[in-house]
N, C-alpha and C positions, 0 to 999 in steps of 0.2 A: 463494602467499603469502597464505593465508586461513584463517579459522576459521569455524565455522558455529554459529548459534544458531537457535532456532525462534521464529517470530512467527506470529500467527494472523490470518487474514482471515475474516470471517463474511458470510454472505448472509442479509439480514434482509428480511422482507416487510412493509412498512408498519408499523402498530402493531396490537396485539391487537384493538382495536375495528374495524380496517379490513381484516382479512384476507378472503380469498375465502370462507371458511366462513361469514361473517356476511352475505354478499351473496346475496339470493334469485336463483335462476336463472329466466330467462324460460321455458325449457323443461326440465322435470326430466330428460328423457332425454339432453340435451346436456351435455357437459362445460362447466364454467364458462368455461374459457379458449378454447373453440372460436370461431374468428373474431375473437379479441381480440389486442391488442398489449400486451406486457409491457415496460415501460421499466425498464432496469437502470441504476441510478445508481452510478457509481464515484467514490469520494471523494478521488481524486487526479487530477492532470492527465494528458493523453494522452502516451503514450510512456514512462511510468515502469513499474516492476514491477507495481504495483497495477492499472494500466490493462491491461497485457499479460495478467496473470492473469485479470482480470475479463472481458476479451474472449474468452479461451479458454473460460471458464465459459459465457459467453453463446452461444458457437458450438455447444455441446453440450447446453445446458440444456433447450431446447424439447422434445427427444425424451423427456425424463423428466417432462414435465408433461402431464397428461391434457388433450387439446384442442390441443396443439402450437401455442401462440401465436407470433406474430412477436415477435422481441426486438430492441429498440432500445437502444443504449448511450448514456448521457449522462454526461459528466464534470463533476462539481461539486467543484472543488478549492479549497483554501485553508485556512489555520489548522491545518495538520498533519492534514487529513482531517475536521476538525470541521464545516466548511461543508456538505459533502455529507451528513454524518450527520444534522445538524440539518434540512437541507432535506427529507430523506426523511421524518422524523418529524413535522415542523411544517407543511410546505407541499405535500408530495406528496399525490396523490389517495388517499383512504381507501376504495378500492373493490377492492383486490387487484390493481391493474394496474401497480403500481410496486414494485420490489424494489431492494435496495442491496447492492453488493459493497463492504464497508466494511473497509478495512485500518486496524488500530490503534485502532478505535473502542472496543472493550471495554477496552483498556489506558487510554485517555484517560478513560473514564467512571469507572474505579476510582480514578485519581489526582486527577481534577478533575470530579466529578459535577455541580457547579454550572454548568458550561459547557454542559450539555445542556438545551435548552428542553423537550424531551420525554425523560423518563427512559428510559435505554437499555434497562432491563430490561422495558419495556413493548412493545418490538418483538417481532414474531413471528419467531423464529429458525428458519431452514430448514436451514442446513448451515454447517460451518466447514472451513477448509483450512489445515493447517500447511505452512509452507515454510521452506527453509533460507536463511540470509543469509551471503553471502561478503564478507569484509573484504579489501580490497586497496589497494595504493599504487603510485605510479609507481616504476619501477625506477631512474630518474635522481634520486630524492630523495637529497640528500647524506648520507653520503659514497658512496652507491651501494648499492642493495638487490639482493643476489644470492641471499639465502636469507631464510627467515622470521625467523631469529635476528637479522638485521641491523637489524630495526626498533628494537632497543634502542640503536643508535648513530645513529638518524635525527636530522638537524639541520634546523631550519626547517620542521618538519612542519606542514602546514595541512590541517585536516579540514573537510569540508562536511556540512551537514545541512538538514533541512526545517523544523524548528521546535524551539525549545529544549526543549519538554516532550514531544516525540514519542518513541515507543519507539525509533525508529532513532537519533535523536541521543543519547538517554540511553545506549544500548548502545555507541555509538561512543566517547563520552566516558568511560564506565565502563571499557571495554577499555583505552584509553590510560592512564587514571588508575591502573588496577591494575598495568599494566606499568611505570609510572613514567616514561613517555615525555613530554617537554615538547612542547606543540603549541599552535597557534593555531586557534581555532574560529570558523568562518564558517557562519551559518545563514540560512534564509529562501528557499532554493530551493523552487519550487512543486511540484516532483516530482523523482524521480531522474534524469529525462532531462536537464534543464539542469545538474544537478550533475555528471553524466557528461561533459557538454560542457565544464564548467569544469575537470574533471580532464584532459581531452584538451588543453586550452589551457594547462595548467600553473598555473591559478589556485588549485587545491587539489591535494593529492597523496595524500590518504587518504580512503577512502569505503567504504560497504557497500551491497550491492545483491543481491537474490536472482535477478535476471532475466537476468544476462549471464555465466553461468558459462563458456561457451565462449569468450567474448571476453577474459576476464580472463587466462587462462594465456598467450595470445599477446601480450597487451598488456604484461604484466610483462616478458616477454623482449624485446619489440620496441617500446618506447615511441616515440611520434612525436617528431620533432625539429623 
């Protein structure tokens, strides 16, 4: 009982004035990152999809960097991903030793550029990753969800989100608004992990998440009682 859209996560390395290419090497023959540590900032809390995706990237990233640095993951969550994004550009070291796996950062910059203390287009972009988002709800949502079409008859629908202006929340609300389904909207979860817990407890019954595809199918058929 889901649909999929595409969202974008980007890996950004400091800001343009602070990338590895601007830092002189102690020994010209050695790769810049040899013997160094690269800190990877994830702009959402541990346990959510951005964290899972970012840690998977971190697991394999070193082998693609000349010098194979050790990679340490740091979670800087809050304000729908804005805290971590601003931290990377404003407070992170400007010597090429910190990168960010930043979910929804480009979206937020487009709709609210004034919230960025460092202009997002000044970051040095390394890569991006498109991912699918699954929309799902509890099967025990009245009068009972047995097929995707039954969402049109849902009663007492409560959907959860991370921040009112985040891409996740806007897409959730837009989906329900376009379908004409009445709902109550609850936001402020620091990541998808506590929102999933709220869904398990029955505090919300509609959500979206790209990280738990295998969980969703079984959960819809066998919701906890």
